N, C-alpha and C positions, 0 to 999 in steps of 0.2 A: 882695635876691638870694638870701639863705639861705632865706627863705620860699618863693621860687619853687622852689628845688631840692628843698625838702621835699615840695612839691606834686607835682612831676614824680616822685619816688620813690613817693610814695604811690599815684599812677595807676598806675604800673608794676606795683606790687604787686597791684592791683586786676585788673589785664588778666591778670597770670600766674595769680592765684588763680581767676579766671574760667575760664580754660583748663583748669586742674586740675579744677575742679567739673564742667565739661562731659565731660571724659574719665571721670571717676568715674561720672556718670550714665549713659553708654554702656555701661560694663561691667556695670552692674546691670540691663540690659535683661532681661525675662523669657525663659526658654529656650523655643524653638518647635521641637516633635519633627520630625525628617525624616519625610516621609510616603512610605509603601511602596505600590507598585502594580505591575502588569505594564505593560510598555512598550506592548503593543497588545492590544486586546480581542479581536481575532481576526487570523489570518494563514492564507493558503491556500497549500499546498505540493503537490508532486507525488510519487507513490509512488516515482518513480526519482531524487528528489533526494538520497538519501543522508542525512548528518547535517545537521540544521537546529538552530538556536538560538531559544530562548524566552527573553527577558530580564525579569527583575525589577529594579526601579529605584527610587532614592531621590531626592526633588526637591533634596537636597543632601547633601553627605557626611557621614559621623558618624566619630567619633574612635576608634571600636572596631569590631573585626569583628562582623558580625551573622549569625546563622544564621536562616534562614527554613524553615519545614515546609510542604509542599503535599502535595495528594492528587489522585489520577487517576481520571477516569471517562470516559465517551464510548463511541460505538460501535466504535471501533478497539480491537483486542486488544493489551494490554500483554505483552511476553515474560514478566515475571516473575510475572505472575498466571495465564498460560496453563496449562491443564491438558489431560490426554488427551481430555477430552470437549468441549473447545472448538476452534475453528478455529485454525489457525497464527497465530503472532503477527504483528502488523502493524508494531509498533515496539519500541524497546528504549531505555531511558533510560541514556545513555552516562555521565553524571555520577552523583552520589549519587541514589538512586531516590526518595526523598521529602524531600530537604533541598538547599538551595542556600545559598551563603554570598556575602556582600557584604564585601569587605576594608575595613579602617579606610581612611578618606580617598578612597574610591571611591564611585561611585554606581550600579553595576549588577552584578547577578549573572547567570550564564549556565546555564540547564538545556539540556544538549545531549540531542537525540533522534535516534537512528538510524531513519530510516523504511526499512521492507523492501520491497524489489523482489521480487516473486513471481510464480507462475504462475497466480494466482487472479483471476478477474474479481469484483470486489467492489463492492457496491452497499449503502449503509446503508438503503435502502428500495426492495425489489424491485417494489413496488406503484406507483411513480412513474417518469417518465422526464424527461430522460435519467438517466444514472447519478448517484447522490446521493454527495457525498464522505463518507468516513468521518470520525469526529471523534475528537480527543483533548482532553478538557477538563481544565483545571488549576486548581485553587483553593488560594490562600494559607490555611493553617489556624492557623499561630502564628509568632511571632518571639521569639527568645530575649532581647530587651531591652525594657524597659517605656518606654524613651525613644523608641522607634519606633512610628509611627502607622500602622496598616493602613488604607489607603483603601477606598472602595466599589469600586475598580477591582481587586478581588482575585481576579478570575477571567479567564481567557483561554481561547480556543477555537482549536485547530489543525484546518483542515479538509484532509483528505487526498484529492486527487483521484487516480482511477484512471489509472494510467500507460498510455502508448500501448503498442500491441503487435499481435499477429496472433491472430485467432480462427480455430481450426480447427473446422469443423462437418461431423460425420458423421450423415448420415440415411439411413433405409432403409424398406422397405416396412412399412405398418402391418399389424397382425394381420387376417386375413381368416377370419371365422367363418361365412360364408355356408353352407358345407357342414359339418355337424357330424361327418361322418365324415372330413373332410379339412381339419382346422383349420390354417391356415398363419401361422406367426409366427416372428420371428427376434429373437435378443438379440445385439447388436453392441458391441464395445468399442474405445475410442481410446487408442493409446499413442504417446507422443512421445519419441523419443531425441534426443540432443544429443551434439556432438563437434567435433573440429577441421576435419573435412572428411567428405564422404559416404561414405567407406569407413573412417573410425575413429571408432566410436560409444564414448563413455564410460559411457553408462548411460541409464537412463530419466529424461527430465526431469519429465514430467508425464502426465496422462492423465485420461480419464473412463471408468470401468467400472461404470455402475449396472447392477444386476440387474433388467432390465426389458425386456419386448417391445416398448416404445414408443420411437421415436427422439425426440430426437437424443442423441449424446454430443458434448461440447463441450470444448475444451482452449484454453488461452491461453498465448502465448509473448510475454514482455515485450521490447519494443525494447531494453531495458537488458540483456538476457541477454548473457553473455560468450562463448557459443558461436557458431561460424560455420556450423554445419550441423546439420540436423534431419532425422530419419528417421521416418516415420509408418507405423504398423501399424493397418490397419483389420480388426478381428478378428471373424470369424463365431463367436461364443462357443457359441451353442446356437441350435436351433430347427428347423422343419419345412420352410421354404422351399428349394425346389430347383428352379430356380435362385434366387438372391436378388439382386435389383438394388438398388444403394446409390449414394449420391453424397457427394462431399467438397466443402465450399466453404472458401475461404481469404478472410477478411474483415479489412481494415485497420481498426484501432480507433485513432482519433486525437481528442484534445481531448474526451474523454468520450462520444464517439459513434462508430457505425459509419460507414465510408465509404458512399457510395450505391451502388445496385446495379450500375452500370456498372463499378466498380472491384471487383466480386467475382469471383474466379476459381474455377470449379466444374468438377469432373470426375465422370464416371459410370463404373461398373464393374459386374461381375456375378460372384458366387461361386457355386460348387455346394456340395452336402453334402460334398464331399471336402475343402472348405476349413474346416470346422469344427475348432475347437481349444479344448476345454473345459479351459483352462489353471488351473493353481494357481501359488502361490508357488514351488514346486519345480519347475515344468515351463514356467515363463515363458520359459526360454531357447528354447523350441522356436518361438517367434513370429518373424516375418519383417517386415523393412522392405519396403514395397511402393511408397512414394513418397518423395522427398527435396526438401529446400529448403536453400538457402544464404543467409546474410545478410552484408552488408558494413556495419561499423559499426552504425547502428541502423536500416538499410534491408533490408527483406526483398526477396529476389529472387523470380521466379516459381517455382512448384513444378514438379517434372520433369513432362514433358508427358503421361506415361500412368501409370496404376496398373498394377503388375505383379501378375499373377494367379499365385500359386504353385501348383505342381501339387497339393500338399496342404497343409493348415495355413493360417495367416494371421498368424502373430504374431512376437514380437521378443525379443531378449536382455535380460539384466538386469545391473545392477551396484549394489554397495553404495555407491557414490560419490554416489548421488542418493536422496533421500527421495521415494518416490512419493506425490504429492499428488493424491488423487482429488478431482475437482471436483464439488461439489454442483450439481445441475441445478435451474433453476428454470423455470416456464413463462413464455413459451409454448414449444411443442415443434416449431415449424417456421420455416424462415428468413425467410419473408414476414413472419410475426408478430414475429418478433425486430426485423426492420428497422422495422416499423410502431411497435413499442414505443419505440424509440429515435428515433422522428420523422425518419427518413431519408426524404428526398423524391427 
């Protein structure tokens, strides 16, 4: 009996010891570095989306805070690196500009990016159609802990699609040089005011004022614009046409393309030499609103039925509340060519 009892005790000792040995073996397994990457290789956003998130992730949590450095590139303009010689910024990093953190015990860090809604029609490549998204490219460059492994998924691309809105197109007669003693030409400008209603303007929202005798001038109003009313000035800046025939078209821009020609609202009018107004920044207040448009939510209504022809002048008032954004014009220079370029059927 005594021998049996000793045998049982011995077996129990072996079992307990075995369990202990097994636990010790688990604790001694080699450390595997958490792997760091972007959550997505690419994501598509809209210019009107506001603040978006780009996530860096670990495949498993780590016991300490880690700091990750990144760099920015791409065709979209970063606000922090914008200069007077570059276009207005397309986005701003809301979090730290070149660093993101993942807290201890967590598996993701967030780069917050504010996408700018603006009055520019932007195209990453004007030689292709339809409009190409602009890009923000982000690359992980370093991590402050040697126990973290940066994977091959260390780059991501944000594609920014052009937001919906309304294109305003001002076109006029081409230069006529058939008679060298009577050369006819004209230079027009397009100014757009905004406000709470069609009698209360807060200032100039946007416009196009190229020094050229070739049409057109083109402006863009985003659907996300906060203003409920818009006033338009079609300015006879300089020239020899008398009278001068011109036309204005309002074209919906949606999902990266123009609406078809049946949805285009067009208006024609004629100025005389009395309507010329060679304005400057000091005399811009002498310009006049000659057509208006209202908006409800993100939907634009129809423009006022007629273009008002002022007895003299043709321009509009100004305000410091708006930064006047002149729109760079790209070819083609007529409405039908624009429609063809964007493959509108």
